[in-house]
Structure formats: C-alpha cells, structure tokens
PDB file of N, CA, C and O in Angstrom:
ATOM      1  N   MET A   1       0.481 107.071 -23.489  1.00  0.00           N
ATOM      2  CA  MET A   1      -0.057 105.814 -22.996  1.00  0.00           C
ATOM      3  C   MET A   1       0.955 104.443 -22.971  1.00  0.00           C
ATOM      4  O   MET A   1       1.612 103.858 -23.831  1.00  0.00           O
ATOM      5  N   PRO A   2       0.762 104.285 -21.775  1.00  0.00           N
ATOM      6  CA  PRO A   2       1.577 103.747 -20.756  1.00  0.00           C
ATOM      7  C   PRO A   2       1.470 102.357 -21.160  1.00  0.00           C
ATOM      8  O   PRO A   2       2.390 101.648 -20.755  1.00  0.00           O
ATOM      9  N   TYR A   3       0.736 101.895 -21.732  1.00  0.00           N
ATOM     10  CA  TYR A   3      -0.298 100.173 -21.275  1.00  0.00           C
ATOM     11  C   TYR A   3      -0.299  99.783 -23.131  1.00  0.00           C
ATOM     12  O   TYR A   3      -0.368 100.740 -23.903  1.00  0.00           O
ATOM     13  N   MET A   4      -0.254  99.008 -23.437  1.00  0.00           N
ATOM     14  CA  MET A   4      -0.663  98.172 -24.913  1.00  0.00           C
ATOM     15  C   MET A   4      -0.680  97.040 -24.721  1.00  0.00           C
ATOM     16  O   MET A   4      -0.016  96.382 -23.921  1.00  0.00           O
ATOM     17  N   LEU A   5      -1.722  96.613 -25.704  1.00  0.00           N
ATOM     18  CA  LEU A   5      -2.144  95.379 -25.563  1.00  0.00           C
ATOM     19  C   LEU A   5      -2.195  94.810 -26.937  1.00  0.00           C
ATOM     20  O   LEU A   5      -2.999  95.331 -27.710  1.00  0.00           O
ATOM     21  N   ILE A   6      -1.270  93.563 -27.475  1.00  0.00           N
ATOM     22  CA  ILE A   6      -0.995  93.069 -28.776  1.00  0.00           C
ATOM     23  C   ILE A   6      -1.636  91.317 -29.176  1.00  0.00           C
ATOM     24  O   ILE A   6      -1.260  90.302 -28.591  1.00  0.00           O
ATOM     25  N   SER A   7      -2.274  91.350 -29.879  1.00  0.00           N
ATOM     26  CA  SER A   7      -2.988  89.906 -30.125  1.00  0.00           C
ATOM     27  C   SER A   7      -2.533  88.898 -31.293  1.00  0.00           C
ATOM     28  O   SER A   7      -1.575  89.013 -32.057  1.00  0.00           O
ATOM     29  N   THR A   8      -3.318  88.066 -31.226  1.00  0.00           N
ATOM     30  CA  THR A   8      -2.783  86.624 -33.078  1.00  0.00           C
ATOM     31  C   THR A   8      -3.688  86.015 -32.293  1.00  0.00           C
ATOM     32  O   THR A   8      -4.209  86.348 -31.228  1.00  0.00           O
ATOM     33  N   GLN A   9      -3.832  84.741 -33.223  1.00  0.00           N
ATOM     34  CA  GLN A   9      -4.748  84.003 -33.361  1.00  0.00           C
ATOM     35  C   GLN A   9      -3.374  82.895 -32.942  1.00  0.00           C
ATOM     36  O   GLN A   9      -2.197  83.153 -33.197  1.00  0.00           O
ATOM     37  N   ILE A  10      -3.754  81.926 -32.409  1.00  0.00           N
ATOM     38  CA  ILE A  10      -2.538  80.821 -32.041  1.00  0.00           C
ATOM     39  C   ILE A  10      -2.997  79.857 -33.610  1.00  0.00           C
ATOM     40  O   ILE A  10      -3.527  78.775 -33.358  1.00  0.00           O
ATOM     41  N   ARG A  11      -2.848  80.140 -34.901  1.00  0.00           N
ATOM     42  CA  ARG A  11      -3.029  79.468 -35.425  1.00  0.00           C
ATOM     43  C   ARG A  11      -2.265  80.272 -36.420  1.00  0.00           C
ATOM     44  O   ARG A  11      -2.024  79.939 -37.580  1.00  0.00           O
ATOM     45  N   LEU A  12      -1.903  81.406 -35.801  1.00  0.00           N
ATOM     46  CA  LEU A  12      -1.373  82.370 -37.301  1.00  0.00           C
ATOM     47  C   LEU A  12      -0.123  83.462 -36.674  1.00  0.00           C
ATOM     48  O   LEU A  12       0.029  84.613 -37.082  1.00  0.00           O
ATOM     49  N   GLU A  13       0.826  82.709 -35.442  1.00  0.00           N
ATOM     50  CA  GLU A  13       1.564  82.923 -34.741  1.00  0.00           C
ATOM     51  C   GLU A  13       2.485  83.486 -35.960  1.00  0.00           C
ATOM     52  O   GLU A  13       3.640  83.729 -35.612  1.00  0.00           O
ATOM     53  N   SER A  14       2.221  83.703 -37.150  1.00  0.00           N
ATOM     54  CA  SER A  14       3.528  83.985 -38.332  1.00  0.00           C
ATOM     55  C   SER A  14       2.547  85.637 -38.523  1.00  0.00           C
ATOM     56  O   SER A  14       2.965  86.311 -39.464  1.00  0.00           O
ATOM     57  N   GLY A  15       1.889  85.985 -38.086  1.00  0.00           N
ATOM     58  CA  GLY A  15       1.017  86.887 -38.427  1.00  0.00           C
ATOM     59  C   GLY A  15      -0.042  87.001 -39.102  1.00  0.00           C
ATOM     60  O   GLY A  15       0.104  86.173 -40.002  1.00  0.00           O
ATOM     61  N   PRO A  16      -1.335  87.664 -39.287  1.00  0.00           N
ATOM     62  CA  PRO A  16      -1.352  88.778 -38.319  1.00  0.00           C
ATOM     63  C   PRO A  16      -0.815  89.606 -36.519  1.00  0.00           C
ATOM     64  O   PRO A  16      -0.736  89.131 -35.386  1.00  0.00           O
ATOM     65  N   THR A  17      -0.603  90.747 -36.995  1.00  0.00           N
ATOM     66  CA  THR A  17      -0.389  90.677 -35.740  1.00  0.00           C
ATOM     67  C   THR A  17      -1.515  91.836 -35.176  1.00  0.00           C
ATOM     68  O   THR A  17      -1.394  92.876 -35.823  1.00  0.00           O
ATOM     69  N   ASN A  18      -2.655  91.919 -34.055  1.00  0.00           N
ATOM     70  CA  ASN A  18      -3.608  92.914 -33.657  1.00  0.00           C
ATOM     71  C   ASN A  18      -2.575  93.939 -32.646  1.00  0.00           C
ATOM     72  O   ASN A  18      -1.867  93.376 -31.812  1.00  0.00           O
ATOM     73  N   VAL A  19      -2.542  95.330 -32.764  1.00  0.00           N
ATOM     74  CA  VAL A  19      -1.491  96.335 -32.727  1.00  0.00           C
ATOM     75  C   VAL A  19      -2.226  97.437 -31.321  1.00  0.00           C
ATOM     76  O   VAL A  19      -1.767  97.798 -30.237  1.00  0.00           O
ATOM     77  N   GLY A  20      -3.237  97.628 -31.863  1.00  0.00           N
ATOM     78  CA  GLY A  20      -4.323  98.861 -31.367  1.00  0.00           C
ATOM     79  C   GLY A  20      -5.443  98.503 -31.730  1.00  0.00           C
ATOM     80  O   GLY A  20      -5.874  97.680 -32.538  1.00  0.00           O
ATOM     81  N   ASP A  21      -6.000  99.441 -30.819  1.00  0.00           N
ATOM     82  CA  ASP A  21      -7.805 100.163 -31.588  1.00  0.00           C
ATOM     83  C   ASP A  21      -7.850 101.135 -31.756  1.00  0.00           C
ATOM     84  O   ASP A  21      -6.860 101.608 -32.315  1.00  0.00           O
ATOM     85  N   GLU A  22      -8.590 101.753 -31.528  1.00  0.00           N
ATOM     86  CA  GLU A  22      -8.943 103.029 -32.752  1.00  0.00           C
ATOM     87  C   GLU A  22      -8.669 104.475 -31.766  1.00  0.00           C
ATOM     88  O   GLU A  22      -8.749 105.637 -32.166  1.00  0.00           O
ATOM     89  N   PHE A  23      -8.367 104.062 -30.536  1.00  0.00           N
ATOM     90  CA  PHE A  23      -7.921 104.882 -29.624  1.00  0.00           C
ATOM     91  C   PHE A  23      -5.895 105.095 -29.138  1.00  0.00           C
ATOM     92  O   PHE A  23      -5.195 105.905 -28.530  1.00  0.00           O
ATOM     93  N   SER A  24      -5.708 103.669 -29.958  1.00  0.00           N
ATOM     94  CA  SER A  24      -4.253 104.130 -29.884  1.00  0.00           C
ATOM     95  C   SER A  24      -3.482 105.181 -30.419  1.00  0.00           C
ATOM     96  O   SER A  24      -3.888 105.993 -31.250  1.00  0.00           O
ATOM     97  N   ASP A  25      -1.871 105.124 -29.703  1.00  0.00           N
ATOM     98  CA  ASP A  25      -1.195 106.363 -29.940  1.00  0.00           C
ATOM     99  C   ASP A  25      -0.731 106.427 -31.364  1.00  0.00           C
ATOM    100  O   ASP A  25       0.400 106.032 -31.646  1.00  0.00           O
ATOM    101  N   PRO A  26      -1.660 106.971 -32.412  1.00  0.00           N
ATOM    102  CA  PRO A  26      -1.059 106.960 -34.103  1.00  0.00           C
ATOM    103  C   PRO A  26       0.510 107.343 -34.373  1.00  0.00           C
ATOM    104  O   PRO A  26       0.891 106.910 -35.461  1.00  0.00           O
ATOM    105  N   ALA A  27       1.455 108.019 -33.673  1.00  0.00           N
ATOM    106  CA  ALA A  27       2.660 107.703 -33.192  1.00  0.00           C
ATOM    107  C   ALA A  27       3.469 106.509 -33.308  1.00  0.00           C
ATOM    108  O   ALA A  27       4.513 106.408 -33.953  1.00  0.00           O
ATOM    109  N   ILE A  28       2.933 105.678 -32.675  1.00  0.00           N
ATOM    110  CA  ILE A  28       3.327 103.793 -32.434  1.00  0.00           C
ATOM    111  C   ILE A  28       2.738 103.576 -33.465  1.00  0.00           C
ATOM    112  O   ILE A  28       3.509 103.260 -34.371  1.00  0.00           O
ATOM    113  N   MET A  29       1.469 103.610 -33.801  1.00  0.00           N
ATOM    114  CA  MET A  29       0.461 102.870 -34.559  1.00  0.00           C
ATOM    115  C   MET A  29       1.736 102.957 -35.857  1.00  0.00           C
ATOM    116  O   MET A  29       2.397 101.920 -35.803  1.00  0.00           O
ATOM    117  N   SER A  30       2.212 103.853 -36.922  1.00  0.00           N
ATOM    118  CA  SER A  30       3.230 104.756 -37.569  1.00  0.00           C
ATOM    119  C   SER A  30       4.200 103.456 -37.467  1.00  0.00           C
ATOM    120  O   SER A  30       4.186 102.493 -38.234  1.00  0.00           O
ATOM    121  N   TYR A  31       5.001 103.642 -36.403  1.00  0.00           N
ATOM    122  CA  TYR A  31       6.533 103.117 -36.234  1.00  0.00           C
ATOM    123  C   TYR A  31       6.361 101.799 -36.262  1.00  0.00           C
ATOM    124  O   TYR A  31       7.418 101.201 -36.461  1.00  0.00           O
ATOM    125  N   LEU A  32       5.002 100.818 -36.082  1.00  0.00           N
ATOM    126  CA  LEU A  32       4.852  99.441 -36.316  1.00  0.00           C
ATOM    127  C   LEU A  32       4.369  99.473 -37.782  1.00  0.00           C
ATOM    128  O   LEU A  32       4.102  98.425 -38.371  1.00  0.00           O
ATOM    129  N   GLY A  33       4.245 100.835 -38.437  1.00  0.00           N
ATOM    130  CA  GLY A  33       3.790 100.202 -39.676  1.00  0.00           C
ATOM    131  C   GLY A  33       2.096 100.178 -39.940  1.00  0.00           C
ATOM    132  O   GLY A  33       1.678 100.805 -40.914  1.00  0.00           O
ATOM    133  N   ALA A  34       1.371  99.632 -39.285  1.00  0.00           N
ATOM    134  CA  ALA A  34       0.005  99.168 -38.944  1.00  0.00           C
ATOM    135  C   ALA A  34      -0.741 100.385 -39.663  1.00  0.00           C
ATOM    136  O   ALA A  34      -0.598 101.599 -39.808  1.00  0.00           O
ATOM    137  N   ARG A  35      -1.906  99.029 -40.150  1.00  0.00           N
ATOM    138  CA  ARG A  35      -2.723  99.564 -40.709  1.00  0.00           C
ATOM    139  C   ARG A  35      -4.580  99.612 -39.867  1.00  0.00           C
ATOM    140  O   ARG A  35      -5.020  98.749 -39.109  1.00  0.00           O
ATOM    141  N   LYS A  36      -5.330 100.904 -40.339  1.00  0.00           N
ATOM    142  CA  LYS A  36      -6.313 100.588 -39.174  1.00  0.00           C
ATOM    143  C   LYS A  36      -7.592 100.206 -40.183  1.00  0.00           C
ATOM    144  O   LYS A  36      -7.856 100.749 -41.256  1.00  0.00           O
ATOM    145  N   THR A  37      -8.112  99.414 -39.706  1.00  0.00           N
ATOM    146  CA  THR A  37      -9.634  98.628 -40.313  1.00  0.00           C
ATOM    147  C   THR A  37     -10.318  98.438 -39.156  1.00  0.00           C
ATOM    148  O   THR A  37     -10.029  98.442 -37.959  1.00  0.00           O
ATOM    149  N   THR A  38     -11.797  98.184 -40.136  1.00  0.00           N
ATOM    150  CA  THR A  38     -13.372  98.246 -39.450  1.00  0.00           C
ATOM    151  C   THR A  38     -13.413  97.050 -40.257  1.00  0.00           C
ATOM    152  O   THR A  38     -12.999  96.968 -41.413  1.00  0.00           O
ATOM    153  N   MET A  39     -14.220  95.633 -39.206  1.00  0.00           N
ATOM    154  CA  MET A  39     -14.037  94.882 -39.906  1.00  0.00           C
ATOM    155  C   MET A  39     -16.047  95.032 -40.041  1.00  0.00           C
ATOM    156  O   MET A  39     -16.870  95.509 -39.260  1.00  0.00           O
ATOM    157  N   LEU A  40     -16.175  94.441 -41.257  1.00  0.00           N
ATOM    158  CA  LEU A  40     -17.446  94.514 -41.595  1.00  0.00           C
ATOM    159  C   LEU A  40     -18.610  93.825 -40.274  1.00  0.00           C
ATOM    160  O   LEU A  40     -18.397  92.642 -40.012  1.00  0.00           O
ATOM    161  N   GLY A  41     -19.831  94.549 -39.445  1.00  0.00           N
ATOM    162  CA  GLY A  41     -20.604  94.573 -38.550  1.00  0.00           C
ATOM    163  C   GLY A  41     -19.890  95.414 -37.005  1.00  0.00           C
ATOM    164  O   GLY A  41     -20.686  95.599 -36.084  1.00  0.00           O
ATOM    165  N   ASN A  42     -18.762  95.769 -36.860  1.00  0.00           N
ATOM    166  CA  ASN A  42     -18.116  96.221 -36.259  1.00  0.00           C
ATOM    167  C   ASN A  42     -18.248  97.648 -36.062  1.00  0.00           C
ATOM    168  O   ASN A  42     -18.255  98.394 -37.041  1.00  0.00           O
ATOM    169  N   ASN A  43     -18.354  98.104 -34.857  1.00  0.00           N
ATOM    170  CA  ASN A  43     -19.202  99.390 -34.921  1.00  0.00           C
ATOM    171  C   ASN A  43     -17.218 100.196 -33.988  1.00  0.00           C
ATOM    172  O   ASN A  43     -17.267 101.277 -33.401  1.00  0.00           O
ATOM    173  N   PHE A  44     -16.100  99.556 -34.070  1.00  0.00           N
ATOM    174  CA  PHE A  44     -14.761 100.149 -33.674  1.00  0.00           C
ATOM    175  C   PHE A  44     -13.631  99.914 -34.775  1.00  0.00           C
ATOM    176  O   PHE A  44     -13.930  99.102 -35.651  1.00  0.00           O
ATOM    177  N   SER A  45     -12.604 100.402 -34.838  1.00  0.00           N
ATOM    178  CA  SER A  45     -11.337 100.203 -35.202  1.00  0.00           C
ATOM    179  C   SER A  45     -10.253  99.191 -34.984  1.00  0.00           C
ATOM    180  O   SER A  45     -10.299  98.946 -33.779  1.00  0.00           O
ATOM    181  N   GLU A  46      -9.557  98.670 -35.386  1.00  0.00           N
ATOM    182  CA  GLU A  46      -8.578  98.070 -35.201  1.00  0.00           C
ATOM    183  C   GLU A  46      -7.051  98.356 -35.803  1.00  0.00           C
ATOM    184  O   GLU A  46      -6.746  98.637 -36.962  1.00  0.00           O
ATOM    185  N   TYR A  47      -6.418  98.236 -34.949  1.00  0.00           N
ATOM    186  CA  TYR A  47      -5.078  98.217 -35.867  1.00  0.00           C
ATOM    187  C   TYR A  47      -3.860  96.482 -36.138  1.00  0.00           C
ATOM    188  O   TYR A  47      -3.419  95.726 -35.272  1.00  0.00           O
ATOM    189  N   HIS A  48      -3.707  96.438 -37.481  1.00  0.00           N
ATOM    190  CA  HIS A  48      -3.199  95.511 -37.470  1.00  0.00           C
ATOM    191  C   HIS A  48      -2.323  95.952 -38.550  1.00  0.00           C
ATOM    192  O   HIS A  48      -2.325  96.869 -39.371  1.00  0.00           O
ATOM    193  N   VAL A  49      -0.969  94.164 -38.013  1.00  0.00           N
ATOM    194  CA  VAL A  49       0.894  94.424 -38.833  1.00  0.00           C
ATOM    195  C   VAL A  49       0.719  92.988 -39.588  1.00  0.00           C
ATOM    196  O   VAL A  49      -0.141  92.110 -39.515  1.00  0.00           O
ATOM    197  N   ASP A  50       1.683  93.111 -40.196  1.00  0.00           N
ATOM    198  CA  ASP A  50       1.359  91.364 -41.264  1.00  0.00           C
ATOM    199  C   ASP A  50       2.571  90.914 -40.446  1.00  0.00           C
ATOM    200  O   ASP A  50       2.666  89.686 -40.436  1.00  0.00           O
ATOM    201  N   ASP A  51       3.832  91.754 -39.535  1.00  0.00           N
ATOM    202  CA  ASP A  51       4.589  91.211 -39.180  1.00  0.00           C
ATOM    203  C   ASP A  51       3.739  89.778 -37.879  1.00  0.00           C
ATOM    204  O   ASP A  51       2.571  89.475 -37.638  1.00  0.00           O
ATOM    205  N   PRO A  52       5.091  89.271 -37.362  1.00  0.00           N
ATOM    206  CA  PRO A  52       4.307  88.131 -36.288  1.00  0.00           C
ATOM    207  C   PRO A  52       4.678  88.651 -34.738  1.00  0.00           C
ATOM    208  O   PRO A  52       5.765  89.198 -34.554  1.00  0.00           O
ATOM    209  N   PRO A  53       4.213  88.557 -34.191  1.00  0.00           N
ATOM    210  CA  PRO A  53       4.264  88.884 -33.014  1.00  0.00           C
ATOM    211  C   PRO A  53       5.664  88.986 -32.300  1.00  0.00           C
ATOM    212  O   PRO A  53       5.642  89.791 -31.369  1.00  0.00           O
ATOM    213  N   ARG A  54       6.555  88.532 -32.452  1.00  0.00           N
ATOM    214  CA  ARG A  54       8.195  88.616 -32.070  1.00  0.00           C
ATOM    215  C   ARG A  54       8.760  89.529 -32.582  1.00  0.00           C
ATOM    216  O   ARG A  54       9.582  90.177 -31.935  1.00  0.00           O
ATOM    217  N   LEU A  55       8.465  89.825 -33.897  1.00  0.00           N
ATOM    218  CA  LEU A  55       9.087  91.254 -34.523  1.00  0.00           C
ATOM    219  C   LEU A  55       8.014  92.434 -33.901  1.00  0.00           C
ATOM    220  O   LEU A  55       8.697  93.435 -33.685  1.00  0.00           O
ATOM    221  N   VAL A  56       6.581  92.687 -33.532  1.00  0.00           N
ATOM    222  CA  VAL A  56       5.988  93.343 -32.854  1.00  0.00           C
ATOM    223  C   VAL A  56       6.911  94.098 -31.858  1.00  0.00           C
ATOM    224  O   VAL A  56       7.271  95.276 -31.851  1.00  0.00           O
ATOM    225  N   LEU A  57       7.327  92.548 -30.595  1.00  0.00           N
ATOM    226  CA  LEU A  57       7.813  92.369 -29.819  1.00  0.00           C
ATOM    227  C   LEU A  57       8.575  93.292 -29.429  1.00  0.00           C
ATOM    228  O   LEU A  57       8.240  94.258 -28.744  1.00  0.00           O
ATOM    229  N   ASP A  58       9.845  92.997 -29.924  1.00  0.00           N
ATOM    230  CA  ASP A  58      11.219  93.197 -30.569  1.00  0.00           C
ATOM    231  C   ASP A  58      11.352  95.251 -30.770  1.00  0.00           C
ATOM    232  O   ASP A  58      12.162  96.000 -30.224  1.00  0.00           O
ATOM    233  N   LYS A  59      10.115  95.630 -31.831  1.00  0.00           N
ATOM    234  CA  LYS A  59       9.870  97.106 -32.540  1.00  0.00           C
ATOM    235  C   LYS A  59       9.566  97.665 -31.020  1.00  0.00           C
ATOM    236  O   LYS A  59      10.052  98.745 -30.686  1.00  0.00           O
ATOM    237  N   LEU A  60       8.634  96.800 -29.979  1.00  0.00           N
ATOM    238  CA  LEU A  60       8.338  97.740 -29.165  1.00  0.00           C
ATOM    239  C   LEU A  60       9.143  97.908 -27.965  1.00  0.00           C
ATOM    240  O   LEU A  60       8.626  98.718 -27.196  1.00  0.00           O
ATOM    241  N   GLU A  61      10.101  97.473 -27.602  1.00  0.00           N
ATOM    242  CA  GLU A  61      11.325  97.040 -26.775  1.00  0.00           C
ATOM    243  C   GLU A  61      11.978  98.132 -26.919  1.00  0.00           C
ATOM    244  O   GLU A  61      12.397  98.901 -26.055  1.00  0.00           O
ATOM    245  N   LYS A  62      12.102  98.211 -28.769  1.00  0.00           N
ATOM    246  CA  LYS A  62      13.066  99.195 -28.891  1.00  0.00           C
ATOM    247  C   LYS A  62      12.967 100.920 -28.531  1.00  0.00           C
ATOM    248  O   LYS A  62      13.909 101.672 -28.281  1.00  0.00           O
ATOM    249  N   ILE A  63      11.564 101.233 -28.598  1.00  0.00           N
ATOM    250  CA  ILE A  63      10.661 101.922 -28.020  1.00  0.00           C
ATOM    251  C   ILE A  63      10.611 102.279 -26.770  1.00  0.00           C
ATOM    252  O   ILE A  63      10.068 103.317 -26.392  1.00  0.00           O
ATOM    253  N   GLY A  64      11.475 101.006 -25.624  1.00  0.00           N
ATOM    254  CA  GLY A  64      10.795 101.250 -24.084  1.00  0.00           C
ATOM    255  C   GLY A  64       9.879 100.512 -23.530  1.00  0.00           C
ATOM    256  O   GLY A  64       9.856 100.570 -22.301  1.00  0.00           O
ATOM    257  N   PHE A  65       8.989  99.725 -24.118  1.00  0.00           N
ATOM    258  CA  PHE A  65       7.793  98.715 -23.625  1.00  0.00           C
ATOM    259  C   PHE A  65       8.135  97.625 -23.105  1.00  0.00           C
ATOM    260  O   PHE A  65       8.371  96.841 -24.024  1.00  0.00           O
ATOM    261  N   ARG A  66       8.249  97.277 -22.385  1.00  0.00           N
ATOM    262  CA  ARG A  66       8.439  96.210 -21.483  1.00  0.00           C
ATOM    263  C   ARG A  66       6.920  95.031 -21.282  1.00  0.00           C
ATOM    264  O   ARG A  66       5.837  95.532 -20.980  1.00  0.00           O
ATOM    265  N   VAL A  67       7.056  93.439 -21.500  1.00  0.00           N
ATOM    266  CA  VAL A  67       6.116  92.744 -21.598  1.00  0.00           C
ATOM    267  C   VAL A  67       5.324  93.040 -20.098  1.00  0.00           C
ATOM    268  O   VAL A  67       6.317  93.426 -19.481  1.00  0.00           O
ATOM    269  N   LEU A  68       4.461  93.100 -19.327  1.00  0.00           N
ATOM    270  CA  LEU A  68       3.912  92.945 -17.843  1.00  0.00           C
ATOM    271  C   LEU A  68       3.838  91.873 -18.133  1.00  0.00           C
ATOM    272  O   LEU A  68       4.652  91.308 -17.404  1.00  0.00           O
ATOM    273  N   SER A  69       3.016  90.599 -19.234  1.00  0.00           N
ATOM    274  CA  SER A  69       2.042  89.568 -19.005  1.00  0.00           C
ATOM    275  C   SER A  69       2.024  88.952 -20.669  1.00  0.00           C
ATOM    276  O   SER A  69       2.150  89.633 -21.687  1.00  0.00           O
ATOM    277  N   MET A  70       1.871  87.793 -20.603  1.00  0.00           N
ATOM    278  CA  MET A  70       1.104  87.239 -21.830  1.00  0.00           C
ATOM    279  C   MET A  70      -0.116  86.003 -21.182  1.00  0.00           C
ATOM    280  O   MET A  70      -0.226  85.714 -19.990  1.00  0.00           O
ATOM    281  N   THR A  71      -0.787  85.526 -22.106  1.00  0.00           N
ATOM    282  CA  THR A  71      -1.850  84.505 -21.566  1.00  0.00           C
ATOM    283  C   THR A  71      -2.274  84.130 -22.952  1.00  0.00           C
ATOM    284  O   THR A  71      -1.898  84.613 -24.020  1.00  0.00           O
ATOM    285  N   GLY A  72      -3.221  83.073 -22.696  1.00  0.00           N
ATOM    286  CA  GLY A  72      -3.730  82.821 -24.209  1.00  0.00           C
ATOM    287  C   GLY A  72      -5.473  82.805 -23.429  1.00  0.00           C
ATOM    288  O   GLY A  72      -5.815  82.618 -22.261  1.00  0.00           O
ATOM    289  N   VAL A  73      -6.093  83.023 -24.391  1.00  0.00           N
ATOM    290  CA  VAL A  73      -7.466  83.175 -24.341  1.00  0.00           C
ATOM    291  C   VAL A  73      -8.523  82.751 -25.161  1.00  0.00           C
ATOM    292  O   VAL A  73      -9.000  83.512 -26.003  1.00  0.00           O
ATOM    293  N   GLY A  74      -9.044  81.302 -24.948  1.00  0.00           N
ATOM    294  CA  GLY A  74      -9.447  80.533 -26.216  1.00  0.00           C
ATOM    295  C   GLY A  74      -8.303  80.357 -27.232  1.00  0.00           C
ATOM    296  O   GLY A  74      -7.193  79.963 -26.872  1.00  0.00           O
ATOM    297  N   GLN A  75      -8.662  80.722 -28.772  1.00  0.00           N
ATOM    298  CA  GLN A  75      -7.757  80.458 -29.599  1.00  0.00           C
ATOM    299  C   GLN A  75      -6.947  82.137 -29.622  1.00  0.00           C
ATOM    300  O   GLN A  75      -7.337  82.678 -30.657  1.00  0.00           O
ATOM    301  N   THR A  76      -6.114  82.968 -28.949  1.00  0.00           N
ATOM    302  CA  THR A  76      -6.021  83.614 -29.034  1.00  0.00           C
ATOM    303  C   THR A  76      -4.859  84.210 -28.024  1.00  0.00           C
ATOM    304  O   THR A  76      -5.030  84.112 -26.809  1.00  0.00           O
ATOM    305  N   LEU A  77      -3.856  84.733 -28.479  1.00  0.00           N
ATOM    306  CA  LEU A  77      -2.833  84.857 -27.902  1.00  0.00           C
ATOM    307  C   LEU A  77      -2.472  86.570 -27.184  1.00  0.00           C
ATOM    308  O   LEU A  77      -1.948  87.258 -28.061  1.00  0.00           O
ATOM    309  N   VAL A  78      -2.623  87.273 -25.968  1.00  0.00           N
ATOM    310  CA  VAL A  78      -2.547  88.218 -25.530  1.00  0.00           C
ATOM    311  C   VAL A  78      -1.044  89.200 -24.248  1.00  0.00           C
ATOM    312  O   VAL A  78      -0.751  89.362 -23.064  1.00  0.00           O
ATOM    313  N   TRP A  79      -0.533  89.599 -25.855  1.00  0.00           N
ATOM    314  CA  TRP A  79       0.500  90.213 -24.441  1.00  0.00           C
ATOM    315  C   TRP A  79       0.259  91.619 -23.732  1.00  0.00           C
ATOM    316  O   TRP A  79      -0.596  92.457 -24.021  1.00  0.00           O
ATOM    317  N   CYS A  80       1.087  91.662 -22.877  1.00  0.00           N
ATOM    318  CA  CYS A  80      -0.040  93.191 -22.327  1.00  0.00           C
ATOM    319  C   CYS A  80       1.460  93.455 -21.817  1.00  0.00           C
ATOM    320  O   CYS A  80       2.153  92.760 -21.075  1.00  0.00           O
ATOM    321  N   LEU A  81       1.823  95.004 -22.617  1.00  0.00           N
ATOM    322  CA  LEU A  81       3.136  95.870 -22.514  1.00  0.00           C
ATOM    323  C   LEU A  81       2.863  96.837 -21.130  1.00  0.00           C
ATOM    324  O   LEU A  81       1.952  96.900 -20.304  1.00  0.00           O
ATOM    325  N   HIS A  82       3.758  97.333 -21.272  1.00  0.00           N
ATOM    326  CA  HIS A  82       3.940  99.218 -20.413  1.00  0.00           C
ATOM    327  C   HIS A  82       5.117  99.617 -20.732  1.00  0.00           C
ATOM    328  O   HIS A  82       6.103  98.912 -20.947  1.00  0.00           O
ATOM    329  N   LYS A  83       5.018 100.927 -20.773  1.00  0.00           N
ATOM    330  CA  LYS A  83       6.418 101.922 -20.892  1.00  0.00           C
ATOM    331  C   LYS A  83       6.204 103.001 -19.982  1.00  0.00           C
ATOM    332  O   LYS A  83       5.344 103.874 -19.858  1.00  0.00           O
ATOM    333  N   GLU A  84       7.852 102.484 -19.034  1.00  0.00           N
ATOM    334  CA  GLU A  84       7.862 104.120 -18.362  1.00  0.00           C
ATOM    335  C   GLU A  84       7.211 105.399 -18.807  1.00  0.00           C
ATOM    336  O   GLU A  84       7.273 105.778 -19.976  1.00  0.00           O
ATOM    337  N   THR A  85       6.519 106.127 -17.760  1.00  0.00           N
ATOM    338  CA  THR A  85       6.487 107.737 -18.477  1.00  0.00           C
ATOM    339  C   THR A  85       7.818 108.403 -17.932  1.00  0.00           C
ATOM    340  O   THR A  85       8.538 107.937 -17.048  1.00  0.00           O
ATOM    341  N   GLU A  86       7.977 109.415 -18.531  1.00  0.00           N
ATOM    342  CA  GLU A  86       9.709 110.524 -18.621  1.00  0.00           C
ATOM    343  C   GLU A  86       9.234 111.099 -16.872  1.00  0.00           C
ATOM    344  O   GLU A  86       9.956 111.890 -16.265  1.00  0.00           O
TER     345      GLU A  86
END
C-alpha cells in the first residue's frame, strides 16, 4: 500500500495518533505498535498508537514513507504519506 493517512485531534498533539483503518497493512501496523479498535456504534475499525504524530512520522520515514501533504480539518490534523513502490 503506497499511501497512508495519519491523524490526531488538535488538542492531542502528544497522542494518541490514528495510523490506519481495518484495511491497513498489518506489518506496518505491527512496526508502529498500533492496536486495532472499534468504537461503540461504528461499523469499522481503526488502528491507534499512543505516540504523538511527530514520532509516528519519524518511524514511517525510516521505512520509506514521505509526507505529501498536511492539513487541518475542523479539530483534526491529517497527514498524507506516500512510499515509492519498488
């Protein structure tokens, strides 16, 4: 999967960070130490880590991901990353 989105709430810059959905690469989620959760009332799962976004971005850079864009959506900060395919 060459693209990835991570996000956090504006007042939670120190974590937790959302790092994937139920279709995310399990190997990358394991590398990040993410846990899969399903919030009450949702019919989908998400992966979360306790690390702040800066540490998550550092870890993803080490395995070849690069930030394409970053934006704020309401009270949420979102980063889009890409990894070149071999």
